[in-house]
C-alpha positions in Angstrom: -67.3 -3.1 -1.4 -68.8 -4.3 1.9 -67.2 -3.7 5.3 -65.5 -7.1 5.3 -63.9 -6.5 1.9 -62.6 -3.2 3.2 -61.1 -5.0 6.2 -59.5 -7.6 3.9 -58.0 -4.7 1.8 -56.6 -3.1 5.0 -55.1 -6.4 6.2 -53.4 -7.1 2.9 -52.1 -3.6 2.7 -50.8 -3.8 6.3 -49.0 -7.1 5.4 -47.4 -5.5 2.4 -46.2 -2.5 4.4 -44.7 -4.9 7.0 -42.8 -6.8 4.3 -41.7 -3.6 2.6 -40.4 -2.2 5.9 -38.6 -5.5 6.7 -37.0 -5.5 3.2 -35.8 -1.9 3.7 -34.4 -2.8 7.2 -32.5 -5.8 5.7 -31.0 -3.7 2.8 -30.0 -1.0 5.2 -28.3 -3.6 7.5 -26.4 -5.2 4.6 -25.2 -1.8 3.3 -24.0 -0.7 6.8 -22.2 -3.8 7.9 -19.4 -5.6 6.0 -19.4 -8.7 8.2 -23.1 -9.2 7.8 -22.7 -8.9 4.0 -20.0 -11.5 4.0 -22.0 -13.9 6.1 -25.0 -13.5 3.9 -22.9 -14.0 0.7 -21.4 -17.2 2.2 -24.9 -18.5 3.1 -26.3 -17.8 -0.4 -23.4 -19.7 -2.0 -24.0 -22.8 0.2 -27.7 -22.7 -0.5 -27.0 -22.7 -4.2 -24.6 -25.7 -3.8 -27.3 -27.5 -1.8 -29.9 -26.9 -4.5 -27.6 -28.4 -7.1 -27.1 -31.5 -4.9 -23.5 -30.6 -4.2 -21.7 -30.9 -0.8 -22.6 -27.8 1.2 -22.3 -26.3 4.6 -25.7 -24.6 4.8 -26.2 -25.1 8.5 -22.7 -23.7 9.4 -23.1 -20.6 7.3 -26.7 -20.1 8.6 -25.4 -20.2 12.1 -22.8 -17.7 11.2 -25.4 -15.4 9.6 -27.6 -15.7 12.7 -24.6 -14.8 14.9 -24.0 -11.7 12.9 -27.6 -10.7 13.2 -27.5 -11.2 16.9 -24.4 -9.0 17.1 -26.4 -6.2 15.5 -29.4 -6.8 17.8 -31.5 -8.2 15.0 -33.2 -11.5 14.4 -34.8 -13.4 11.5 -38.3 -12.0 12.4 -37.0 -8.5 11.8 -36.7 -9.4 8.1 -39.5 -11.9 7.8 -42.2 -10.5 10.2 -44.8 -13.1 11.2 -48.4 -12.4 10.0 -50.8 -10.8 12.5 -53.2 -13.7 12.0 -51.8 -17.2 11.8 -55.1 -18.6 10.6 -55.2 -16.7 7.3 -51.6 -15.5 7.1 -52.9 -12.0 6.6 -54.8 -12.9 3.4 -58.2 -12.3 5.1 -59.6 -15.7 3.9 -59.6 -19.3 5.1 -61.1 -21.9 2.8 -62.6 -19.2 0.6 -64.5 -17.6 3.4 -63.7 -14.5 5.5 -61.3 -15.3 8.3 -62.5 -14.8 11.9 -60.0 -11.9 12.2 -61.9 -10.1 9.4 -65.3 -10.7 10.9 -64.1 -9.6 14.3 -62.6 -6.4 13.0 -65.7 -5.6 11.0 -68.0 -6.1 13.9 -65.8 -4.2 16.4 -65.5 -1.3 13.9 -69.3 -0.7 13.8 -70.1 0.9 17.2 -73.8 0.2 16.7 -73.1 -3.4 17.4 -72.7 -2.6 21.1 -76.0 -1.3 22.5 -75.4 -2.5 26.0 -72.8 -0.6 28.1 -69.3 -1.9 28.8 -69.2 -2.6 32.5 -66.9 -4.3 35.0 -68.1 -7.8 35.8 -66.6 -8.0 39.3 -67.9 -4.7 40.4 -71.4 -5.5 39.4 -71.2 -9.0 40.8 -70.7 -7.4 44.2 -73.6 -4.9 43.9 -76.1 -7.2 42.1 -79.6 -7.6 43.5 -79.9 -10.7 45.7 -82.2 -12.6 43.3 -79.6 -12.5 40.5 -76.4 -12.3 42.5 -75.9 -16.1 42.5 -76.0 -16.2 38.7 -72.8 -14.3 38.5 -70.9 -17.4 39.6 -72.6 -19.4 36.8 -71.9 -16.5 34.4 -68.2 -16.6 35.3 -68.1 -20.3 34.5 -69.7 -19.6 31.1 -67.2 -16.8 30.4 -64.3 -19.1 31.4 -65.5 -21.9 29.1 -65.0 -19.7 26.0 -64.1 -20.9 23.4 -64.1 -24.6 24.2 -67.2 -25.1 26.3 -70.2 -27.3 25.7 -72.9 -24.9 26.9 -73.4 -22.1 24.4 -76.7 -20.6 25.2 -77.1 -18.6 28.5 -80.8 -17.8 29.0 -82.0 -15.5 31.8 -85.8 -15.2 32.1 -88.0 -13.8 34.7 -89.3 -10.7 36.5 -88.4 -7.2 35.2 -86.0 -5.0 37.2 -84.0 -7.9 38.6 -80.7 -7.1 36.9 -80.9 -9.4 33.9 -79.7 -6.8 31.4 -76.8 -5.7 33.6 -75.6 -9.3 33.9 -75.9 -9.7 30.2 -73.8 -6.6 29.7 -71.2 -7.8 32.2 -70.9 -11.1 30.3 -70.5 -9.3 27.0 -67.9 -7.0 28.5 -65.8 -9.9 29.7 -66.0 -11.6 26.3 -64.8 -8.4 24.7 -61.9 -8.3 27.2 -61.0 -11.8 26.2 -60.8 -10.8 22.5 -64.1 -12.1 21.2 -66.2 -10.4 18.6 -69.4 -9.3 20.4 -72.8 -8.0 19.3 -75.3 -6.7 21.9 -78.7 -5.7 20.7 -82.2 -5.2 22.1 -84.8 -7.6 20.7 -86.4 -4.6 19.1 -83.2 -3.7 17.4 -82.6 -7.3 16.2 -85.9 -7.2 14.4 -85.1 -3.7 12.9 -81.9 -5.2 11.6 -83.8 -8.1 10.1 -86.3 -5.8 8.5 -83.6 -3.7 6.9 -81.9 -6.7 5.6 -85.1 -8.1 4.3 -85.9 -5.0 2.4 -82.6 -3.3 1.5 -79.9 -6.0 1.4 -79.4 -5.6 -2.4 -79.3 -1.8 -2.2 -76.0 -0.2 -3.1 -73.9 0.9 -0.1 -76.4 -0.9 2.3 -74.7 -1.5 5.6 -75.6 -5.1 6.6 -76.1 -5.2 10.4 -78.1 -8.5 10.4 -75.3 -10.8 9.4 -73.0 -9.8 12.4 -75.7 -11.3 14.7 -74.9 -14.7 13.1 -71.1 -14.2 12.6 -70.1 -12.8 16.0 -68.5 -15.0 18.6 -71.0 -13.8 21.3 -74.5 -12.5 20.6 -76.6 -10.9 23.4 -80.3 -10.2 22.7 -81.8 -8.2 25.5 -85.5 -8.2 26.4 -86.7 -10.9 24.0 -90.4 -10.5 23.8 -90.5 -6.8 23.5 -89.9 -6.7 19.7 -92.6 -6.1 17.1 -94.1 -9.1 15.4 -93.6 -8.3 11.7 -95.1 -10.7 9.1 -92.4 -12.7 7.3 -89.7 -11.1 9.3 -89.7 -11.5 13.1 -90.2 -15.2 13.5 -88.4 -16.1 10.3 -85.3 -14.1 11.0 -85.1 -14.9 14.7 -85.2 -18.6 13.7 -82.3 -18.0 11.2 -80.2 -16.4 13.9 -80.8 -19.0 16.6 -80.6 -21.9 14.2 -77.3 -20.8 12.7 -75.8 -20.2 16.1 -77.2 -23.4 17.5 -75.7 -25.4 14.6 -72.3 -23.6 14.9 -72.1 -23.8 18.7 -71.8 -20.1 19.1 -72.1 -18.4 22.4 -75.5 -16.6 22.9 -77.0 -14.8 25.8 -80.8 -14.1 26.0 -82.7 -12.1 28.5 -86.5 -12.0 28.6 -89.4 -11.1 31.0 -91.5 -13.9 29.4 -92.2 -17.2 31.2 -91.1 -20.4 29.5 -94.7 -21.0 28.4 -94.9 -17.4 27.2 -91.8 -18.0 25.0 -93.0 -21.1 23.4 -96.4 -19.5 22.9 -94.9 -16.4 21.2 -92.1 -18.1 19.2 -93.2 -21.7 18.7 -91.4 -24.9 19.2 -88.7 -24.5 16.5 -87.2 -21.4 18.1 -87.7 -22.5 21.7 -86.2 -25.9 21.2 -83.0 -24.3 20.0 -82.8 -21.7 22.7 -83.5 -24.0 25.6 -82.0 -27.3 24.4 -80.5 -28.7 27.7 -77.6 -30.2 25.8 -76.2 -26.8 24.9 -78.1 -24.3 27.0 -77.9 -23.0 30.6 -81.4 -21.8 31.6 -82.1 -19.6 34.6 -85.2 -18.1 36.0 -85.1 -15.0 38.2 -88.1 -14.1 40.4 -88.1 -11.0 42.6 -89.6 -7.6 43.0 -88.7 -4.9 40.5 -85.7 -3.2 42.0 -86.3 -0.1 39.9 -89.5 0.7 41.7 -89.3 -1.1 45.1 
């Protein structure tokens, strides 16, 4: 059983517990209040008449039943609680696939999916180095566009020590605060996840940490260009991640010290054209002295 299957099991069990609790509350209310029992009995009789095609007063008896519930400080939702997720109705599946609520829960449960710190966007916007300070305004627009924007890639390239990673962490933190499922990884870690998936995905009890990079609503890959170039893994799996996210219009933040020419030289046109496609990407270059050493 993988992590998503366990989440589905928990969702279904929670729904069953909610319905059981509601049924118990309803039975207790009926036993305790004669007027409610009478109103419910009348309503049932009229519903049976209606089902037979006979003249009935369903609406009148329903209104009486609701009035008795209100008198007791109860409402219909007390006995028929709405599902926590309206998309899957707490089944865990939509169209035969895991619902977003399942994916979000599985990603958030695995703490290794957040390698960048959770920070306050506004505080860091005030103290950001001058070279990158202006990008916080663009980043705020990017955050506000979720989930209905038309620019999904937010690429920050340029000199080291200019605050690119901090800005990426601030964006991720804001997405988390807005309820999105978020994965933040270093480029090195993204390749390690790909390598583990490539070599161990069929192993029993293997914890898949590659797929969340595709499934999450926001992916941050920090320091692209510092990862190892592993044969049959690095380029191939980075392409899978970026291509899947490109096709699905999923929000993705990339930081890198490489120049645009350096990126195309290292990764090739197929990856670069997806990352920096002007139709769906916001591309920024930061050039300044390294604030860590200056």
